[in-house]
N, C-alpha and C positions, 0 to 999 in steps of 0.2 A: 331818772336820778337814782343813786345809790349813795347810800350814807351807812356809816357805823361813827357812832359818836359815844366815849363814858366821862363822864364829869367826876371820874373820881380823881380825887385830889390827895397828896402825902399830906399828914398830918405838920403843922407849923413845928419846926423845931424849939426846943426851949432854951431859954437865953444859956451860954456855955459859963461856967464858972472859971476863974482864974484858979491855974494850977498846971502843976509840972508835969503831968502825968500825961502820957502818947494820947491824943487824940485817935480815936475808934475810926476807921476806914468809914467814908457815907455808904449807905447799901445802895446797890445797883437798883435801879427803879425796874420793877416788873415789866414785860412788855407784851401788851392787852393783844396781840397780834398775833401770840405765840404758834397758835393751832392754825393760823390763816400762812406764817410762814412755814411751817411743818408741813403741808398741804404742797404749797407751793415748790418747794424743795424738794418735794418727793416725785414731782410732774418736770423738774427743772433736768430730770437725765435725758430728758429728750430735747431738752432746749441749747442754744449756741445766743452767745452775745451779740452776732454777725452771721447773717444769712437770709432762708428766706422768709417771710412773715411768720410761715409754720414753723418754723423752726426758733424763730424769737420769740412768739405773742402766743400766750395759752386762750384757752378759753374759758370764762367764768357765766356759769349763769344755773338757774337752778337748784343753787347751792351744791355744783360740783363745779371741779376746776378738771380739763383736758390740756392736753398738750401732746404735740408730735412733733419728727423730723423725720417723719417720711416712712419709716422703715419701724420705730416704736412707737406704741401712743400709750400714753399715761393719764391714768384718771382716779381724783381723788373728790372725797364729801367733806363739804365746810359748813360751818353755821353760817358767814356772811352772805347776805342776799344781795350777793352783787351783780351785774351784768356789763361784762366788759371783756374785751381782750389786749390787755397788756403787755409791756413787753416784760417777759419774766425774769428772768434777771436785775433788771434793774425796779421793778417791783417788789422784790426780795430784800435788795438793798436797801431801799427807803424805809419798808414797814420795818427792817434791821435799825434802824436810828430813830424809832418812836419809841415814847416811854407808857407812862399808863393814859397820858390824853393823847387821841388819836380819831381823826376826822378822814374818812374816805369819800372822796366825792366825784361823779362822772360829770366832769366840765363839757366835755363834748364828746363826739363819735371817736375823736382822735387823742384825748387827753386825760388821763385821770391823775386827778391831787390826791396826794397825802400829807396831811397836815398833821404836826404833834408839835406841841406849846410854840419855840421861837422855829421849827422847821418845819420847811414845805418843800416838797418834791414834785413835778409833773411827770406824769408817766407817759409816754408815745403808748397809747394803742392802736391796733387793726381793727379792720371791720369783719364782722364774723362770714361775710362772704369770701374774704381774701385766705382762709384757715382752710389746708384741705384736711379735714375730719369726718370719722366717719363712727359707725358703732361699733363696741367691743362683742365677742363672740360671746353665744348666751353658754352659760355655764351648764356642762351635759355629765362631768365625773366629779368625784371628791379627790383631792390629792395634799398633801402635805407638807410640813420641810423639809422630807426625804428628798425631794426635789432638789431646793436651795441648793442643800448637801453636796449630791450628783454635781450641779454645776458650778457649784465653786471649789471641786475637787478638779474636775476635768477643763473645765475653761481655760488654764494657763496653756493649754497646750494649740487652743485655738491662738490664729493669727489674722488679728482683724483688719480688713482690707485686700488678703490674698488674694491675688488673682484665682485661684482655686478655690470656689465652694467649701470643699471635702475640707481644706485647713481654715477656711473662714467662720466655720460654723460646728456646731456640736450635733452629735447624733442623739435627740431623746426619741427615748423606743420604751417600748413594753418591759422591764423590769431594768434596766439600765442605762448609762447616758455615756457616749464614747466620745471622745475626742482626739486629733491625730496632730502632727503639724509635719509630718511626712518624714520623720526620721524618731518619732518614739508614739506610742501610741496607750492612752489609759481609756478602760471601762470601769465603771463605778455601778455596783446593785444597789436601785432605789425600791424595786420590788412592788413597784405602782403599775399597773396595766392601762398604756396611751399608744397610739397610733404613730409610726413611726414619723419623724419630722425631723428637717435641718433649721438648727436655730440660730441666729447671727450672735457674734460674739457676745456685743456689746448688750442684745436683750438678756442674755444668760447672765452677765454681769451685773446685769440691773436688777434681776428678780434675785438673786443669791445675796446683793447687799440691802435689799429694801428690808428696814427693820420691821417687818410687820409676818405675821404667819400666814402660810399658803394655806387656802382652803379648798380651791375651785378651779376646774380648766373646761377653756370652752376650744373649740377647732372648725375651724372652715374647711380645711385641705391646703388653701395658700396661706392662713392665719393661726395664730395660738393666742387664748387670753389666759391669765393667769389673774387668779382673784382670789383678793387677801381677805383676813377674819373681819377687818373693818368696811368693808364693800369697795375699799378700790381695787385697782388693778392695772397689769400691766399687758397689753396688745403687741404682738409682733409679727411682722411679715417672716414667710418661712423661703427661705432658697428651696429652689424646683430639682436640681440636681437630686443624684441618686448616689447612698452611700455605698462605697465597696463593698465588700464581703470580705471582713478583716478575722471572721475566725480563726481560717487557716494559719494564723499567724499568731493568736495565741492559744490556740486548741491544741497544746504541744504537751508531751511529757517533760516534767520538771521534777526537779530534786530541790525546793529552793531553801536557805540558812539564815539565818539571822546573818547583818551585815558585820563585819569585823569592826569594834569598837572603835569610836573615834572616824570611822569612816568617811563621814561628812564634815568633821573636825578639818581633816586631812585634805579632802577638795580646796576648802574656802580658803586653807592656807597655801595651795600650792596654783589656784585656779588664775590669780594676776600674774605668777610668774611665766605663764605659758605663751609665746608668741601666737600660734595659733587657734589660742583656744580649748586643746586637746591636754587632759589627763593621763598618764602612762601607768601599767601595773608592771612592775618586773623587780626582781631580785631583792621582794621584800618591803621595799620601797613604793609608794605611789610621785610620779616623777612628772616635772614640767616638760621635759623629753624626752627622746628614745633614746639617746645616749648618758648616761647617767651622769657621767662626767661634765657634762655642760649644762647639769639640769639642776631646778630647784626641788630637792624630795620631803617626801615627810614617812619615817618609818613606820609602817604599819602590815601586821602578818597577816596572813588568810586572805591574799586578793591570788586569783588565778595570773598564772608568769605571762607576758606578751598580749596585752590586750589593754587598747584606748579608746577613751570614751569623750566627747565633748561635755565638757565643765558644767557651760550655762546650760545644758539638757539635764546634769545628774541633781545641779543644785534645784532647778525647777520641779523636778520630780520627788523630791526629798520628802514632803509632806504623805507621798504617796507609799514608799519603801520601808518596808518593815523586814521579809524576808525576801534572799534574790538567789538566782540559780543564773551565774556567769557561763553560756555556751559559747565554748571557744570554736565549734566546730562550724555554728553557725553566725558566727560573730555576734550574739546579743546579748541583751541584758533583761530576763525575766523574772518581773519583781510581785509583790503580792504587799497590801497593807489592810486596813480596815473597810471591805467590803469594796475596795478596790483589786484592779489588777491590770500589769500593762509591759510592755516592751519597751527598749530601746538600744537601737543598732549601735554596735561598733564601729570605730574608724580604722580603715583599712591599714596597718602598719606598713614601714618602709616604702612609704608612697607620698610624693611629697605632697605638702598642704599648705593650703595659701597664710599667709602669715595676720589671718584673722579667724573669727570662729565661723567664717560663713561654709556653707559647703557647695558643692555642685546641683543643677537642677536637676540629676537625676534621681526621681522620688522610689524609693524602696518599699512606703504603704501606698 
């Protein structure tokens, strides 16, 4: 049986005097389970409300919480001495409703009780044998938050669940991280020496959003573990596919210049009026259609005549583009930003395009 009890109570309120003044709002009671909730929320990125026992339940033992969904496994240290496998999201929900008085008790292998004042919740539990958990990779190298910055920059191009692993994951390698959706490609320089690996989008996003400094890295070939300053970790399975040679696409001669003022303001203004999701450059205008007389337009100077781009891809890349080189001959936009470079394919003009923002299955990258 595992218990956590606190007998702390708020001091009684003094009798209120009769007054015409506005009453002050009653202060919110502090939640004594705040640190436990924080740890549970950290591991909950690997959990679902409905799914397999492993996807729904975390394992709590030896002052650790560990959760997995089969692809990503997350672990965090806790102070509470509990031994149970509760339903993670229900446990968080119950603890969030508790105030200063809190009692957590393992009633049976299948039930955990959370009680606070007049509130009581029964949390379903799984058995440890039902959960498919394994050990994290041992730390073999030091890393830092440059990896998080790299993931945050390039993961926007990955497509979770894409049938092609190259589009569903990002490449983390020595010096840089790379991602592509087949029509755009980003490379971010983090400058850390690491082995090449294909990391699923969900894992990269979880690592990037973790509100803790990265400090260490472990690797097995089929998995990688990212360690944080407080001892917590995120372990991810890796794709086994090989990443294509992308250097020939990016390593070309360019002459980049700052984008025209209000370029992205123009794209955002016109985007919703484009039936096929394309914005066109023509006659000093950014336009929703190839034919100006039929288009919504935004006047903007400095764009090359006769090019068109998928507006959604342009806005997705907005954070990465500071200088640009529009190459009409290859029909590509090459761009550069802070520690990042990339390329976006243009669309073929005077070619019928469906009235939506989807392209064909012919992948140029």
